[in-house]
C-alpha positions as CSV (number, residue, x, y, z in Angstrom):
1,M,118.4,82.8,136.0
2,F,118.7,84.7,139.2
3,T,117.1,87.8,139.5
4,R,117.4,90.9,142.3
5,K,114.7,90.7,145.0
6,S,113.0,94.1,145.3
7,K,112.7,95.5,148.7
8,K,109.3,94.9,149.1
9,E,110.1,90.9,148.0
10,K,112.7,90.4,150.6
11,K,110.8,91.7,153.7
12,L,108.2,89.2,152.2
13,V,108.4,85.2,153.7
14,R,106.6,82.4,152.0
15,T,103.8,80.5,154.5
16,K,101.3,78.0,154.4
17,F,98.7,80.5,153.4
18,G,100.5,83.1,150.9
19,Q,102.8,85.6,152.0
20,E,103.3,87.5,155.4
21,K,105.4,90.3,155.7
22,I,108.4,89.6,158.3
23,G,108.6,91.9,161.6
24,H,111.3,92.9,163.8
25,A,111.4,90.6,166.7
26,R,109.9,91.3,169.8
27,G,112.8,90.6,172.4
28,G,115.2,92.6,169.9
29,L,113.2,96.0,170.5
30,K,112.8,95.2,174.1
31,S,116.0,95.0,174.7
32,M,116.5,98.0,172.6
33,I,114.2,99.8,174.3
34,L,115.7,98.6,177.8
35,A,119.3,99.9,176.3
36,V,117.7,103.6,175.7
37,L,116.3,103.6,179.1
38,V,119.1,102.9,180.8
39,L,121.5,105.4,179.0
40,V,119.2,107.9,180.0
41,M,119.2,107.3,183.3
42,L,122.9,107.1,183.3
43,L,123.2,110.6,181.7
44,L,121.0,112.4,183.9
45,L,123.2,110.7,187.3
46,L,126.4,112.0,185.4
47,L,124.7,115.4,185.1
48,A,123.4,115.2,188.8
49,A,127.3,114.3,190.2
50,F,128.7,116.9,188.1
51,M,126.2,119.5,189.4
52,N,127.2,118.4,192.7
53,E,130.7,118.1,192.7
54,G,130.7,114.8,192.7
55,R,129.4,114.6,196.4
56,I,126.1,112.3,194.9
57,S,124.2,110.6,197.7
58,L,123.8,106.9,198.2
59,Y,120.4,106.2,195.8
60,A,122.7,107.0,193.3
61,G,125.3,103.6,193.6
62,L,121.9,101.6,194.5
63,L,120.4,103.7,191.1
64,C,123.6,102.0,189.3
65,I,122.8,98.8,191.0
66,V,119.4,98.6,189.1
67,M,120.6,99.8,185.7
68,G,123.4,97.3,185.6
69,Y,120.7,94.4,186.0
70,M,118.5,96.6,183.3
71,D,121.2,96.0,181.3
72,I,121.8,92.0,181.6
73,K,118.1,91.9,181.4
74,G,118.2,93.6,177.9
75,I,120.8,91.5,176.7
76,Y,118.7,88.2,177.8
77,Y,115.8,89.5,176.7
78,G,118.1,90.4,173.3
79,V,119.4,87.1,173.2
80,L,116.1,85.7,173.4
81,G,114.8,87.5,170.2
82,F,117.1,85.7,168.1
83,K,114.8,82.5,169.0
84,E,112.0,84.2,167.3
85,R,111.4,82.5,163.8
86,N,110.6,83.9,160.3
87,K,111.7,87.7,162.1
88,R,114.3,90.6,161.0
89,Y,117.4,90.4,164.0
90,F,118.6,94.0,163.4
91,W,117.1,95.4,166.9
92,C,118.6,92.0,168.8
93,K,122.0,93.1,167.5
94,A,121.6,96.5,168.2
95,G,120.2,95.7,171.7
96,I,122.9,93.3,172.7
97,G,125.7,95.8,171.3
98,A,124.1,98.6,173.4
99,N,123.8,97.0,176.4
100,S,127.0,95.4,176.3
101,G,129.0,98.9,175.8
102,I,126.4,100.6,178.4
103,L,126.9,97.6,181.0
104,L,131.2,98.0,180.4
105,C,130.7,101.8,180.9
106,L,129.1,100.5,184.5
107,V,131.5,98.4,185.3
108,L,134.5,100.9,184.4
109,L,133.0,103.5,186.2
110,F,132.2,100.8,189.4
111,I,136.4,100.2,189.1
112,R,137.1,103.6,188.8
113,G,135.2,104.4,192.3
114,L,137.0,102.0,193.8
115,I,140.2,103.1,193.3
């Protein structure tokens, strides 16, 4: 007969040496940390542009390129996190989604700047 597992039992996986607690995938954590870092940098950059009435220097453009690279790297780390075995993949999914959304915003800002 089937029984429901408690929350504690769901977080355990059977291994050769007994039961082990399932942790989060490291790639997913790296991905989410990069997403939060890029989001904070983007908000600070938008605040600086607003405070200077749209007159922003060349360094801000270079910073946007660096943020785009960091977003692509965050998506890469999220995908690598799915390859880790016996881990929870919540942060991988959240990191890929957050990095994709931020990258989309950066691309839209770039296109808006061209028009």
